[in-house]
Structure formats: C-alpha cells, structure tokens
C-alpha positions, 0 to 999 in steps of 0.5 A: 804402539798397540794399547793392548801389549806391553811393549811400552813397559818392558825396555831391554837393559841398555849397556848405561844401566849395566854400568850405572849398577856394576859401578853402584856395586863397587861404590857399595863395595869400596863403602863397607871395607873403608868402614870395616877397615875404619871398625879394624883399627879403632879396635887394634887401638883399643886392643893397645889401649889395653895393653897399656893399661895392664902396665899402668895398672902394674905401676900403680897408675904412676909415669914412673911406674908404668916405665919401670914394669917396660923396662923391666920386660924389656932388659928381661927380653933382651937377656933371654935366650933365642928360644925362650924369645921364640916362646915369649913372642908366641905367648904374647901373641896367643894373649894378644889375639885374646885381648882383641877377640874381647874388644871385638865382641865388645865391639860386634854390635857396631859392625853389624849396624856398620854392615846392614847400614845406609849410605843415605840418599843418592844425589845425581 
C-alpha cells in the first residue's frame, strides 16, 4: 500500500454492512410503530374514560345513577326506528372523534417525545 494514498481509509461497503443497516432501520421502524401504537391505545382508553366520566356525571357520581343513565340510553336506542339509530350512530361517531381529538391534543407532546427519543445505547 502506498502511504500517500487514501486507500487505507477507504473500503467498499460489504454486503453485511448493508444488511446491518437495513436490519437496524427495520428494527427502528418496528420500535417506533410499537411506541406509537401504545400511545394510540392509551389515547383510546382515555377517550373511553371520558365517556364513562360523562355518564358518571349524569348519574351524580353514584353507581345507581350511572347504570340508570346507561339503561335509559339502551332502552331508548332499542325502541328507536332504524333511521334514528343510524342518525344517532353518526352523531356518536362525530362526538367520539372530537373527544379523541381533544385527548390526543393533550397528549401530543408525549407522542413527539416518543418519536424523537432514542432507544438508548446499542448493546452488541
């Protein structure tokens, strides 16, 4: 080797380098996907909690009042005709999306931390 050339410093990437890089990218993508899906699951659970809190508030924060409100809603839903059930379903979907959006906005900083954070030092 000639001491005046840069041949010592340069090397062609081996197939294992590309494989290692691709494997790491896939691993990082899976890690982020798992963290985001956990964030999404917790946001959905919090949205369910908001719905339960709503019925608890309607029932004066008692078990009897809570179940009375849920039973009232269920009885009226079953007694309604198909068109009113469909309209109620559409309205419920919109309210659910709004509630999810509000909960997601309050948790968006955590999502940013999840996406930008690192997994820590690599071992091996």
